[in-house]
C-alpha positions as a Markdown table, in Angstrom:
| # | Residue | x | y | z |
|---|---|---|---|---|
| 1 | Met | 0.5 | -0.6 | 1.4 |
| 2 | Glu | -2.7 | 0.2 | 3.1 |
| 3 | Ile | -4.0 | 3.4 | 5.1 |
| 4 | Arg | -6.2 | 3.1 | 7.9 |
| 5 | His | -7.7 | 6.1 | 9.4 |
| 6 | His | -8.0 | 6.1 | 13.4 |
| 7 | Gly | -9.5 | 9.7 | 13.4 |
| 8 | Ala | -10.6 | 12.7 | 11.5 |
| 9 | Val | -12.7 | 10.5 | 9.5 |
| 10 | Gly | -16.4 | 10.3 | 11.1 |
| 11 | Gly | -15.8 | 14.1 | 12.2 |
| 12 | Val | -13.2 | 16.7 | 11.8 |
| 13 | Thr | -11.1 | 16.0 | 14.9 |
| 14 | Gly | -8.7 | 13.5 | 16.3 |
| 15 | Ser | -6.6 | 13.2 | 13.2 |
| 16 | Cys | -4.6 | 9.9 | 13.1 |
| 17 | His | -3.6 | 8.0 | 10.1 |
| 18 | Glu | -1.7 | 4.9 | 9.9 |
| 19 | Leu | 0.5 | 4.2 | 6.7 |
| 20 | Arg | 0.9 | 0.2 | 6.7 |
| 21 | Leu | 3.5 | -1.6 | 5.1 |
| 22 | Gly | 2.7 | -5.3 | 5.0 |
| 23 | Glu | 2.4 | -7.0 | 8.6 |
| 24 | Ser | 5.7 | -5.9 | 10.2 |
| 25 | Asp | 6.1 | -2.0 | 9.6 |
| 26 | Ala | 3.7 | 1.1 | 9.8 |
| 27 | Val | 4.0 | 5.2 | 10.8 |
| 28 | Leu | 1.2 | 7.2 | 12.2 |
| 29 | Ile | 0.6 | 10.5 | 10.8 |
| 30 | Asp | -0.5 | 12.4 | 13.6 |
| 31 | Cys | -2.3 | 11.4 | 17.1 |
| 32 | Gly | -4.9 | 13.9 | 18.1 |
| 33 | Leu | -7.7 | 14.5 | 20.4 |
| 34 | Phe | -11.4 | 14.2 | 19.4 |
| 35 | Gln | -12.9 | 18.0 | 20.4 |
| 36 | Gly | -16.2 | 19.3 | 20.5 |
| 37 | Ala | -19.4 | 17.4 | 19.7 |
| 38 | Glu | -17.3 | 14.5 | 18.8 |
| 39 | Asn | -16.3 | 14.3 | 22.3 |
| 40 | Ser | -19.3 | 15.3 | 24.4 |
| 41 | Gly | -20.3 | 13.0 | 27.1 |
| 42 | Lys | -17.0 | 11.2 | 26.8 |
| 43 | Gly | -15.1 | 9.8 | 29.8 |
| 44 | Ala | -11.3 | 9.8 | 30.4 |
| 45 | Asn | -11.5 | 6.4 | 29.3 |
| 46 | Ala | -13.5 | 6.9 | 26.2 |
| 47 | Arg | -12.2 | 7.1 | 22.1 |
| 48 | Asp | -11.3 | 10.5 | 23.0 |
| 49 | Leu | -8.2 | 9.5 | 24.8 |
| 50 | Ala | -7.5 | 5.9 | 24.3 |
| 51 | Ile | -5.2 | 4.2 | 21.6 |
| 52 | Glu | -7.7 | 1.6 | 20.6 |
| 53 | Phe | -5.4 | 0.0 | 18.0 |
| 54 | Ser | -2.3 | -1.9 | 17.8 |
| 55 | Ile | 1.1 | -0.3 | 17.8 |
| 56 | Glu | 3.7 | -2.9 | 17.9 |
| 57 | His | 4.2 | -2.3 | 14.3 |
| 58 | Ile | 4.3 | 1.4 | 14.4 |
| 59 | Arg | 7.9 | 2.3 | 13.8 |
| 60 | Ala | 7.6 | 6.3 | 13.8 |
| 61 | Leu | 4.9 | 9.2 | 14.7 |
| 62 | Ile | 5.0 | 11.8 | 12.0 |
| 63 | Val | 3.4 | 15.0 | 13.1 |
| 64 | Thr | 1.8 | 17.5 | 10.9 |
| 65 | His | 1.7 | 20.2 | 13.4 |
| 66 | Val | 0.8 | 20.9 | 17.0 |
| 67 | His | -2.8 | 21.8 | 17.3 |
| 68 | Ile | -4.4 | 19.5 | 20.1 |
| 69 | Asp | -6.6 | 17.6 | 17.7 |
| 70 | His | -3.6 | 16.5 | 15.7 |
| 71 | Val | -1.1 | 16.0 | 18.6 |
| 72 | Gly | -3.2 | 15.5 | 22.1 |
| 73 | Arg | -3.3 | 11.8 | 22.3 |
| 74 | Ile | 0.3 | 11.6 | 22.4 |
| 75 | Pro | 1.0 | 11.2 | 25.9 |
| 76 | Tyr | -1.6 | 8.3 | 25.5 |
| 77 | Leu | 0.5 | 6.8 | 22.7 |
| 78 | Leu | 3.7 | 6.8 | 24.9 |
| 79 | Ala | 1.6 | 5.3 | 27.8 |
| 80 | Ala | 0.3 | 2.4 | 25.6 |
| 81 | Gly | 3.9 | 1.6 | 24.7 |
| 82 | Phe | 5.1 | 3.6 | 22.0 |
| 83 | Thr | 8.8 | 3.9 | 21.8 |
| 84 | Gly | 9.8 | 5.1 | 18.5 |
| 85 | Pro | 10.9 | 8.4 | 17.2 |
| 86 | Ile | 8.5 | 11.5 | 16.5 |
| 87 | Tyr | 9.4 | 13.3 | 13.3 |
| 88 | Cys | 8.4 | 17.0 | 12.9 |
| 89 | Ser | 9.6 | 20.1 | 11.5 |
| 90 | Gln | 12.2 | 22.1 | 13.4 |
| 91 | Pro | 9.4 | 25.0 | 14.9 |
| 92 | Ser | 7.0 | 22.3 | 15.7 |
| 93 | Ala | 10.0 | 20.3 | 17.7 |
| 94 | Arg | 10.1 | 23.6 | 19.7 |
| 95 | Leu | 6.3 | 24.0 | 20.3 |
| 96 | Leu | 5.2 | 20.4 | 20.8 |
| 97 | Pro | 6.3 | 20.2 | 24.5 |
| 98 | Val | 4.8 | 23.4 | 25.2 |
| 99 | Val | 1.3 | 22.7 | 24.0 |
| 100 | Leu | 1.4 | 19.0 | 25.5 |
| 101 | Glu | 2.7 | 20.2 | 29.0 |
| 102 | Asp | -0.1 | 22.9 | 29.0 |
| 103 | Ala | -2.7 | 20.1 | 27.8 |
| 104 | Leu | -1.6 | 17.8 | 30.5 |
| 105 | Lys | -2.2 | 20.2 | 33.0 |
| 106 | Val | -5.4 | 21.7 | 32.1 |
| 107 | Gly | -7.0 | 18.5 | 30.9 |
| 108 | Val | -5.6 | 15.5 | 32.5 |
| 109 | Thr | -3.5 | 16.0 | 35.9 |
| 110 | Arg | -1.7 | 18.6 | 38.2 |
| 111 | Asn | 1.0 | 15.9 | 39.3 |
| 112 | Lys | 4.1 | 17.8 | 38.5 |
| 113 | Arg | 6.3 | 14.2 | 38.6 |
| 114 | Leu | 4.2 | 12.6 | 36.1 |
| 115 | Ile | 4.2 | 15.7 | 33.7 |
| 116 | Glu | 7.7 | 15.9 | 34.2 |
| 117 | Arg | 8.5 | 12.2 | 33.2 |
| 118 | Val | 6.3 | 12.6 | 30.1 |
| 119 | Met | 8.1 | 15.6 | 29.1 |
| 120 | Gln | 11.5 | 13.8 | 29.6 |
| 121 | Arg | 10.3 | 11.1 | 27.5 |
| 122 | Leu | 9.0 | 13.6 | 24.6 |
| 123 | Gln | 12.2 | 15.6 | 24.6 |
| 124 | Gln | 14.3 | 12.1 | 24.1 |
| 125 | Ile | 12.1 | 11.0 | 21.1 |
| 126 | Ile | 11.5 | 14.0 | 19.1 |
| 127 | Arg | 13.3 | 14.3 | 16.0 |
| 128 | Pro | 13.2 | 17.7 | 14.3 |
| 129 | Val | 13.4 | 17.6 | 10.3 |
| 130 | Asp | 14.4 | 20.8 | 8.2 |
| 131 | Tyr | 11.4 | 21.5 | 5.4 |
| 132 | Gly | 12.4 | 20.1 | 2.2 |
| 133 | Val | 14.7 | 17.5 | 3.6 |
| 134 | Trp | 14.1 | 13.7 | 3.2 |
| 135 | Gln | 14.0 | 11.7 | 6.3 |
| 136 | Arg | 14.7 | 8.0 | 6.3 |
| 137 | Ile | 12.4 | 5.9 | 8.4 |
| 138 | Asp | 14.0 | 2.8 | 9.9 |
| 139 | Val | 11.7 | -0.2 | 9.1 |
| 140 | Leu | 12.0 | -3.9 | 10.0 |
| 141 | Gly | 10.5 | -5.1 | 6.4 |
| 142 | Ala | 11.8 | -4.8 | 2.9 |
| 143 | Thr | 10.0 | -1.5 | 2.0 |
| 144 | Pro | 12.1 | 1.7 | 2.3 |
| 145 | Leu | 10.3 | 4.6 | 3.8 |
| 146 | Ala | 11.3 | 8.3 | 3.6 |
| 147 | Val | 9.3 | 11.4 | 4.5 |
| 148 | Gln | 9.5 | 15.1 | 4.0 |
| 149 | Phe | 7.7 | 18.3 | 5.5 |
| 150 | Arg | 6.6 | 20.8 | 3.0 |
| 151 | Arg | 5.1 | 24.2 | 4.5 |
| 152 | Ala | 1.6 | 24.1 | 5.1 |
| 153 | Gly | 1.0 | 27.8 | 5.9 |
| 154 | His | -1.6 | 27.0 | 8.7 |
| 155 | Ile | 0.4 | 27.7 | 11.9 |
| 156 | Leu | 4.4 | 28.1 | 12.7 |
| 157 | Gly | 5.9 | 25.0 | 12.1 |
| 158 | Ser | 2.8 | 23.4 | 10.1 |
| 159 | Ala | 3.6 | 20.9 | 7.2 |
| 160 | Ile | 2.2 | 19.0 | 4.8 |
| 161 | Val | 3.9 | 15.2 | 4.7 |
| 162 | Glu | 5.4 | 13.5 | 1.9 |
| 163 | Val | 5.9 | 9.8 | 2.0 |
| 164 | Trp | 8.4 | 7.8 | -0.4 |
| 165 | Leu | 7.9 | 4.0 | -0.5 |
| 166 | Ser | 9.2 | 1.5 | -2.7 |
| 167 | Glu | 7.0 | -1.8 | -3.2 |
| 168 | Asn | 8.2 | -4.4 | -5.5 |
| 169 | Gly | 10.6 | -1.8 | -7.4 |
| 170 | Val | 7.6 | 0.6 | -7.8 |
| 171 | Arg | 8.0 | 3.8 | -6.2 |
| 172 | Arg | 5.0 | 5.4 | -4.8 |
| 173 | Lys | 4.5 | 9.0 | -3.2 |
| 174 | Val | 1.7 | 9.3 | -0.6 |
| 175 | Val | 0.7 | 12.8 | 0.7 |
| 176 | Phe | -0.8 | 13.7 | 3.8 |
| 177 | Ser | -1.8 | 17.4 | 3.8 |
| 178 | Gly | -2.7 | 18.1 | 7.5 |
| 179 | Asp | -4.2 | 21.3 | 7.8 |
| 180 | Leu | -3.7 | 23.7 | 4.9 |
| 181 | Gly | -3.4 | 27.9 | 5.6 |
| 182 | Gln | -4.1 | 30.6 | 3.0 |
| 183 | Tyr | -1.7 | 32.7 | 0.9 |
| 184 | Asp | -0.7 | 35.9 | 1.7 |
| 185 | Thr | -1.1 | 35.5 | 5.4 |
| 186 | Pro | 1.2 | 37.8 | 7.5 |
| 187 | Ile | 4.3 | 36.1 | 9.7 |
| 188 | Leu | 3.6 | 32.8 | 7.8 |
| 189 | Asn | 4.9 | 31.1 | 4.7 |
| 190 | Asp | 2.7 | 30.4 | 1.7 |
| 191 | Pro | 1.8 | 26.9 | 1.5 |
| 192 | Ser | 4.0 | 24.7 | -0.8 |
| 193 | Val | 2.5 | 23.2 | -4.0 |
| 194 | Ile | 2.5 | 19.7 | -4.4 |
| 195 | Glu | 2.9 | 18.9 | -8.1 |
| 196 | Glu | 2.5 | 15.1 | -7.9 |
| 197 | Ala | 1.0 | 12.0 | -5.7 |
| 198 | Asp | -0.1 | 8.7 | -6.2 |
| 199 | His | -2.3 | 8.8 | -3.4 |
| 200 | Leu | -3.6 | 12.0 | -1.5 |
| 201 | Ile | -4.9 | 12.5 | 2.1 |
| 202 | Val | -6.6 | 15.7 | 2.4 |
| 203 | Glu | -8.7 | 17.3 | 5.4 |
| 204 | Ser | -11.4 | 19.1 | 4.2 |
């Protein structure tokens, strides 16, 4: 197992993390835009948009929540050839097309036909998952992989992502926090308490 960070490392935006299982399989957790000072002076082909890493082995994209710095590069991921499913919470599945359609109109193009093509493709591959339900991820290699969404309390649909994998008979739990909210927030549920993890990736 290896974790590679393609964003939200040198700064706080562009969240994109790759959980790699050997040479044949990996999943992405988020695929966001670089924003603010991290994006200043960049052109449309610069690192704020480009998918600068190999995606042939990416079996799925897992979305923590639908803020642009966590999902804004998904259209570019699709353009780069990503064909796998996108797993997210039920509310995020409803919000993701709305947020990305608006982002495309504001920041990329007014071409209705192009936007419709992206939205149609997006709708085909979104896989909503209930909180607290384990979702198996199909992989080519011998390492079983499953994810579960837990409430993060950040925005509607936001989630902490728990990943279970098994290597050589040893089970490991990897947790990606996404953005965490506060307790006792009106409308939103409190963040879940995660009681154990072998590896913890926290945005802070």
